[in-house]
NUROTI-106502 format. One line per 2 residues: number of its first residue (from 1); their letters; for each residue x, y, z of N, C-alpha, C. Coordinates in nm, 4 decimals. Layout:
<atoms>
NUM	A	X Y Z X Y Z X Y Z ~ ...
</atoms>
This chain:
<atoms>
1	MS	10.4783 12.2311 12.6798 10.5217 12.2846 12.5518 10.4110 12.3729 12.4953 ~ 10.4526 12.4680 12.4148 10.3552 12.5589 12.3571 10.2822 12.4925 12.2408
3	TL	10.1659 12.5454 12.2109 10.0893 12.4925 12.0984 10.1280 12.5680 11.9717 ~ 10.1058 12.5054 11.8611 10.1400 12.5655 11.7324 10.0246 12.6498 11.6807
5	SR	10.0577 12.7511 11.6053 9.9566 12.8342 11.5416 9.9588 12.8093 11.3909 ~ 9.8601 12.8640 11.3240 9.8540 12.8520 11.1778 9.9794 12.9141 11.1151
7	AD	10.0256 13.0261 11.1701 10.1459 13.0912 11.1179 10.2679 13.0011 11.1339 ~ 10.2750 12.9271 11.2461 10.3860 12.8330 11.2665 10.3870 12.7262 11.1577
9	IE	10.2686 12.6713 11.1283 10.2584 12.5663 11.0263 10.2987 12.6217 10.8898 ~ 10.2529 12.7414 10.8590 10.2887 12.8016 10.7302 10.4386 12.8282 10.7222
11	NI	10.4993 12.8699 10.8324 10.6437 12.8933 10.8340 10.7201 12.7620 10.8187 ~ 10.6775 12.6593 10.8892 10.7421 12.5274 10.8777 10.7299 12.4761 10.7346
13	AH	10.6122 12.4910 10.6745 10.5916 12.4465 10.5362 10.6827 12.5245 10.4414 ~ 10.6976 12.6538 10.4657 10.7863 12.7350 10.3816 10.9309 12.6874 10.3937
15	LA	10.9762 12.6643 10.5176 11.1138 12.6189 10.5386 11.1389 12.4818 10.4770 ~ 11.0355 12.3970 10.4783 11.0486 12.2618 10.4225 11.0177 12.2592 10.2734
17	RL	10.9920 12.3758 10.2169 10.9591 12.3891 10.0742 10.8369 12.3038 10.0375 ~ 10.7343 12.3078 10.1245 10.6106 12.2354 10.1004 10.5021 12.3344 10.0610
19	AL	10.4241 12.3000 9.9629 10.3121 12.3838 9.9215 10.1850 12.3224 9.9798 ~ 10.1402 12.3747 10.0934 10.0199 12.3233 10.1572 9.8978 12.3984 10.1069
21	TE	9.7914 12.3244 10.0803 9.6660 12.3884 10.0427 9.5951 12.4348 10.1694 ~ 9.4908 12.5148 10.1525 9.4131 12.5637 10.2670 9.3535 12.4482 10.3470
23	NE	9.3167 12.3404 10.2796 9.2576 12.2242 10.3479 9.3613 12.1432 10.4252 ~ 9.4862 12.1488 10.3841 9.5919 12.0696 10.4485 9.6453 12.1358 10.5751
25	VP	9.6368 12.2680 10.5859 9.6934 12.3387 10.7001 9.6324 12.2920 10.8326 ~ 9.4978 12.2838 10.8459 9.4422 12.2379 10.9740 9.4834 12.0944 11.0101
27	AQ	9.4920 12.0076 10.9097 9.5331 11.8691 10.9366 9.6776 11.8644 10.9863 ~ 9.7652 11.9432 10.9243 9.9050 11.9477 10.9671 9.9175 12.0109 11.1048
29	LN	9.8378 12.1130 11.1301 9.8380 12.1775 11.2608 9.8001 12.0775 11.3694 ~ 9.6980 11.9988 11.3438 9.6541 11.8973 11.4397 9.7617 11.7903 11.4590
31	SL	9.8177 11.7408 11.3497 9.9179 11.6335 11.3586 10.0428 11.6790 11.4325 ~ 10.0964 11.7949 11.3941 10.2194 11.8426 11.4575 10.1952 11.8806 11.6038
33	SR	10.0776 11.9334 11.6350 10.0457 11.9654 11.7748 10.0404 11.8390 11.8594 ~ 9.9852 11.7320 11.8043 9.9806 11.6043 11.8775 10.1206 11.5489 11.8989
35	II	10.2071 11.5615 11.7978 10.3453 11.5131 11.8102 10.4177 11.5915 11.9186 ~ 10.4019 11.7234 11.9183 10.4667 11.8059 12.0205 10.4112 11.7720 12.1587
37	GL	10.2819 11.7441 12.1669 10.2226 11.7017 12.2942 10.2826 11.5709 12.3436 ~ 10.3053 11.4772 12.2527 10.3662 11.3492 12.2897 10.5087 11.3703 12.3392
39	VG	10.5832 11.4569 12.2725 10.7195 11.4871 12.3173 10.7150 11.5474 12.4567 ~ 10.6173 11.6338 12.4817 10.6012 11.6920 12.6149 10.5744 11.5865 12.7204
41	EL	10.4939 11.4866 12.6864 10.4676 11.3768 12.7806 10.5940 11.2957 12.8062 ~ 10.6721 11.2709 12.7028 10.7957 11.1941 12.7190 10.8962 11.2685 12.8071
43	EK	10.8947 11.4024 12.7978 10.9872 11.4804 12.8803 10.9549 11.4674 13.0287 ~ 10.8331 11.4307 13.0617 10.7923 11.4166 13.2017 10.8387 11.2839 13.2636
45	AA	10.8820 11.1905 13.1813 10.9235 11.0593 13.2314 11.0457 11.0731 13.3220 ~ 11.0416 11.0013 13.4329 11.1532 11.0040 13.5283 11.2673 10.9185 13.4732
47	TA	11.3767 10.9828 13.4372 11.4904 10.9104 13.3800 11.6163 10.9260 13.4639 ~ 11.6040 10.9850 13.5812 11.7210 11.0010 13.6676 11.7731 10.8633 13.7078
49	GV	11.9018 10.8431 13.6938 11.9631 10.7163 13.7328 11.9516 10.6071 13.6283 ~ 11.8933 10.6356 13.5138 11.8812 10.5357 13.4080 12.0025 10.5477 13.3171
51	EP	12.0756 10.4373 13.3043 12.1944 10.4377 13.2188 12.1557 10.4179 13.0735 ~ 12.2190 10.4910 12.9833 12.1928 10.4680 12.8405 12.2383 10.3277 12.8026
53	MS	12.1655 10.2650 12.7111 12.2039 10.1299 12.6702 12.2436 10.1293 12.5234 ~ 12.3389 10.0445 12.4924 12.3854 10.0346 12.3552 12.3127 9.9251 12.2793
55	HP	12.2374 9.8420 12.3505 12.1651 9.7323 12.2883 12.0361 9.7112 12.3659 ~ 11.9245 9.6857 12.2991 11.7978 9.6718 12.3708 11.7869 9.5464 12.4574
57	LP	11.8700 9.4480 12.4324 11.8654 9.3253 12.5116 11.9910 9.3160 12.5966 ~ 11.9772 9.3174 12.7291 12.0944 9.3152 12.8174 12.1835 9.1939 12.7917
59	GL	12.3135 9.2162 12.7975 12.4090 9.1065 12.7832 12.4410 9.0696 12.6399 ~ 12.3744 9.1313 12.5437 12.4013 9.0991 12.4043 12.4736 9.2157 12.3379
61	AA	12.5448 9.1857 12.2328 12.6152 9.2895 12.1567 12.5745 9.2777 12.0113 ~ 12.5912 9.3854 11.9393 12.5598 9.3833 11.7966 12.6595 9.2941 11.7238
63	RL	12.6070 9.2081 11.6396 12.6949 9.1225 11.5606 12.7417 9.2008 11.4399 ~ 12.8694 9.2194 11.4290 12.9267 9.2939 11.3184 13.0027 9.1992 11.2270
65	RE	12.9930 9.2267 11.0991 13.0677 9.1431 11.0051 13.2148 9.1826 11.0080 ~ 13.2985 9.0935 10.9631 13.4413 9.1210 10.9562 13.4657 9.2330 10.8559
67	DC	13.5532 9.3243 10.8898 13.5842 9.4370 10.8031 13.6920 9.3946 10.7044 ~ 13.6481 9.3488 10.5885 13.7436 9.3045 10.4877 13.6953 9.3492 10.3496
69	VT	13.7883 9.3633 10.2576 13.7576 9.4048 10.1212 13.6922 9.2883 10.0488 ~ 13.5758 9.3154 9.9875 13.5060 9.2099 9.9134 13.4944 9.2424 9.7644
71	ES	13.5252 9.3661 9.7262 13.5176 9.4068 9.5865 13.6555 9.4500 9.5398 ~ 13.6832 9.4284 9.4129 13.8121 9.4737 9.3597 13.7985 9.6191 9.3129
73	DH	13.9121 9.6852 9.2983 13.9169 9.8263 9.2612 13.9049 9.8395 9.1100 ~ 13.7989 9.9059 9.0636 13.7762 9.9233 8.9202 13.7878 10.0685 8.8771
75	HR	13.8497 10.1546 8.9568 13.8476 10.2973 8.9245 13.9147 10.3294 8.7916 ~ 14.0201 10.2580 8.7547 14.0859 10.2846 8.6258 13.9909 10.2530 8.5097
77	LY	13.9170 10.1453 8.5220 13.8193 10.1084 8.4196 13.7112 10.2157 8.4086 ~ 13.6617 10.2629 8.5212 13.5556 10.3636 8.5219 13.6051 10.4977 8.4694
79	QR	13.7310 10.5289 8.4922 13.7831 10.6587 8.4505 13.8212 10.6635 8.3027 ~ 13.8172 10.5518 8.2342 13.8480 10.5517 8.0913 13.7500 10.6387 8.0127
81	NA	13.6250 10.6466 8.0577 13.5231 10.7253 7.9881 13.5276 10.8725 8.0246 ~ 13.5998 10.9093 8.1271 13.6028 11.0485 8.1720 13.6814 11.1344 8.0746
83	PQ	13.6335 11.2571 8.0468 13.7063 11.3449 7.9556 13.8438 11.3846 8.0080 ~ 13.8563 11.4093 8.1392 13.9855 11.4471 8.1961 14.0038 11.3802 8.3326
85	VE	14.1189 11.3183 8.3488 14.1541 11.2532 8.4756 14.2979 11.2876 8.5058 ~ 14.3257 11.3157 8.6318 14.4636 11.3425 8.6718 14.4843 11.2866 8.8120
87	AG	14.5867 11.2065 8.8287 14.6212 11.1464 8.9582 14.5027 11.0702 9.0184 ~ 14.4259 11.0042 8.9321 14.3132 10.9252 8.9798 14.1901 11.0066 9.0155
89	LY	14.1905 11.1369 8.9824 14.0775 11.2242 9.0133 14.0130 11.2725 8.8850 ~ 13.8809 11.2919 8.8881 13.8084 11.3472 8.7744 13.8279 11.4987 8.7730
91	LV	13.8668 11.5538 8.6601 13.8813 11.6980 8.6455 13.7551 11.7536 8.5813 ~ 13.6981 11.8558 8.6433 13.5752 11.9163 8.5933 13.5948 12.0656 8.5780
93	PR	13.5154 12.1312 8.4945 13.5285 12.2756 8.4773 13.4955 12.3498 8.6076 ~ 13.5658 12.4591 8.6304 13.5393 12.5416 8.7476 13.4057 12.6123 8.7284
95	VI	13.3196 12.6071 8.8305 13.1899 12.6729 8.8205 13.1780 12.7877 8.9203 ~ 13.2656 12.7936 9.0178 13.2657 12.9023 9.1165 13.4002 12.9706 9.1095
97	E	13.3984 13.1013 9.0979 13.5235 13.1770 9.0886 13.5685 13.2228 9.2247
</atoms>
């Protein structure tokens, strides 16, 4: 994998809406470069013939709770405070034409 440059870090920070100081850029460059290096090492692992697993322990399955309603419907009570309601929906002013 390629290494990151200072411009890459500044671009990533801009896209993530992060304001990095001059002192933070080298630390982020080092951290993200190490992460990318680790991903590169993981890509080298031989995974041919390895089946994906749905559970980390063979022979076990995830215990799921029963899918049943446990709360009562209070929407009419909640909608009493709304300025406008129609057919069980909240009516709001149009903001996009």
